[in-house]
Structure formats: C-alpha cells, structure tokens
C-alpha positions as MATLAB code, in Angstrom:
seq = 'MAFKREIQGVIVQKSGDKTASVLVERKVVHPRYHKIVKRFKKYLIHDEHNKTKVGDTVIAVECRPISKRKSFRLKVVVATGVE';
ca = [
     -57.187   35.247   61.268;
     -57.514   33.983   57.883;
     -60.183   33.747   55.889;
     -62.237   30.644   54.981;
     -64.594   29.941   51.905;
     -67.865   29.204   52.047;
     -69.033   27.033   49.183;
     -73.203   26.704   48.911;
     -74.422   23.482   47.095;
     -76.863   20.425   47.088;
     -75.756   17.177   48.413;
     -75.214   14.521   45.387;
     -74.197   11.531   47.391;
     -72.963   10.023   50.380;
     -69.763    9.031   49.988;
     -68.753    6.434   53.299;
     -68.913    7.572   56.698;
     -69.279   10.966   57.342;
     -68.406   12.147   54.015;
     -70.519   13.706   51.453;
     -70.255   15.101   47.526;
     -71.420   18.408   47.229;
     -72.097   19.782   43.755;
     -71.416   23.548   43.739;
     -72.785   25.634   41.177;
     -71.625   29.209   39.368;
     -72.462   31.041   37.074;
     -69.618   32.741   34.603;
     -69.793   35.409   31.883;
     -68.664   33.101   28.468;
     -65.115   35.326   27.034;
     -66.320   35.212   23.157;
     -70.001   35.150   23.503;
     -70.698   37.022   26.218;
     -73.642   34.933   27.169;
     -74.058   33.700   30.693;
     -73.190   29.735   31.393;
     -73.509   27.782   34.279;
     -70.020   25.762   35.461;
     -70.351   22.861   38.080;
     -67.720   21.282   40.511;
     -67.984   18.907   43.090;
     -66.605   18.934   46.703;
     -66.078   16.537   49.063;
     -67.049   17.787   52.338;
     -66.742   15.983   56.353;
     -69.852   15.757   57.174;
     -69.590   14.936   61.564;
     -72.549   13.638   62.459;
     -73.906   12.273   59.381;
     -76.900   14.615   59.389;
     -77.285   14.902   55.698;
     -78.927   13.302   52.916;
     -78.912   13.438   49.530;
     -80.484   16.545   47.716;
     -80.062   18.683   50.922;
     -78.561   22.295   50.497;
     -75.908   22.855   52.436;
     -72.813   25.957   53.413;
     -69.760   24.507   53.690;
     -66.473   26.080   55.267;
     -62.683   25.471   54.369;
     -60.744   23.652   56.623;
     -57.430   22.067   56.849;
     -57.283   19.009   54.801;
     -58.964   16.281   56.583;
     -57.888   13.365   53.650;
     -56.349   13.391   50.630;
     -59.467   15.332   48.473;
     -61.599   16.726   51.725;
     -60.578   19.978   52.651;
     -64.238   21.618   53.783;
     -66.693   20.601   56.305;
     -69.903   21.344   57.050;
     -71.481   24.791   58.471;
     -75.080   23.984   58.540;
     -77.727   22.595   56.421;
     -80.066   25.757   54.017;
     -83.040   23.429   53.078;
     -84.169   19.440   53.393;
     -84.295   17.652   49.940;
     -86.875   15.710   48.841;
     -85.518   12.396   48.898;
];
C-alpha cells in the first residue's frame, strides 16, 4: 500500500459545492539567517458532505485527483472555528 500524505490546516474559504480551501502552515529554517520562518500553501480539499465551515481546523488525506487542483479529501474535523 502506498503512503498517503496528510495535511492539517484551517479552512479559509468554501469554494463551491463539496470543496473547501485549506491554508497549511509549515515552519522552516531560513537558509542564510537560520531563523524559523513560516511558509503557507493553500490546497483544495474534497468535502463530500459539506460539513466544514470557515475557521475549522481539519486533516485531509491525499487521494486520486478529483479535479484539476483537487487531490485531497477531508479525513476529520479537528476543531471548529469561531465563525
């Protein structure tokens, strides 16, 4: 069985039916200044039952491509947001 990547992030936008945009933050060491800096990337995830809201913290797992930019599906909602 192949290894499936998991990403954890915050829902920043509901993008149409069964789709949500997730902002994933990671911390890396700057190559010159050796300081920890934040890097951000947005992913589209497939939310089959439309149960996420903006502000929720979620975990998504990699899957086959569902559309041009969607290759992750919702695994679990870790925490609900304020909105």
